[in-house]
C-alpha positions as CSV (number, residue, x, y, z in Angstrom):
1,M,0.0,-0.1,0.1
2,V,1.6,3.7,-1.2
3,W,0.5,6.2,1.2
4,E,0.5,10.1,0.0
5,F,1.1,12.2,3.0
6,D,0.8,16.3,3.5
7,K,2.1,18.5,6.7
8,V,0.3,21.1,8.1
9,S,1.1,23.6,10.6
10,Y,-1.8,25.8,12.7
11,S,-1.1,28.2,15.0
12,R,-1.8,28.6,18.3
13,E,-4.3,31.6,17.3
14,F,-7.0,29.2,15.6
15,P,-8.6,27.4,18.0
16,R,-9.7,24.3,18.0
17,N,-13.4,23.8,16.1
18,V,-12.1,26.4,13.6
19,V,-9.0,23.8,13.0
20,T,-11.1,20.6,13.8
21,K,-13.0,22.8,10.3
22,L,-10.6,22.5,8.3
23,L,-9.4,19.2,9.0
24,V,-12.6,17.5,7.7
25,E,-13.1,20.1,4.8
26,R,-9.5,18.5,3.5
27,A,-11.1,15.2,4.4
28,E,-14.2,15.3,2.3
29,H,-13.4,16.5,-0.6
30,G,-9.4,15.8,-1.1
31,G,-9.5,12.4,0.0
32,W,-7.4,12.5,2.7
33,E,-6.9,10.8,6.5
34,L,-5.6,12.4,9.9
35,D,-2.4,10.1,10.5
36,R,-0.8,12.2,13.1
37,V,-1.7,14.8,15.3
38,R,1.1,17.3,17.2
39,I,1.0,19.9,19.6
40,G,4.4,22.3,20.4
41,A,5.7,23.5,23.5
42,D,4.7,27.3,21.6
43,G,1.1,25.6,21.1
44,T,1.4,25.0,17.7
45,R,0.0,22.1,16.0
46,R,2.2,19.9,13.1
47,V,-0.8,17.7,11.1
48,I,0.5,14.7,9.1
49,L,-2.1,14.1,7.0
50,R,-2.9,10.6,4.2
51,R,-4.7,8.9,1.5
52,K,-4.6,6.0,-0.9
53,I,-1.7,6.5,-4.2
54,I,-4.8,3.6,-6.2
55,R,-2.2,3.4,-9.0
56,A,-3.7,2.9,-12.7
57,V,-3.5,-0.3,-14.5
58,R,-3.3,0.0,-18.0
59,T,-5.3,-2.9,-19.9
60,A,-4.7,-2.7,-24.1
């Protein structure tokens, strides 16, 4: 299984519900799913999203 990863960072000024809405929108429209969330000492949320890469098989 091959995954594509995307790293996103959100400042501490963004409330949790706003970050949730932004991530839900990316998941619904881009096919992303949550892989990892790290909250730094400064309050920055570092989010790693992933989605499956579907390889098309060429048919004759």
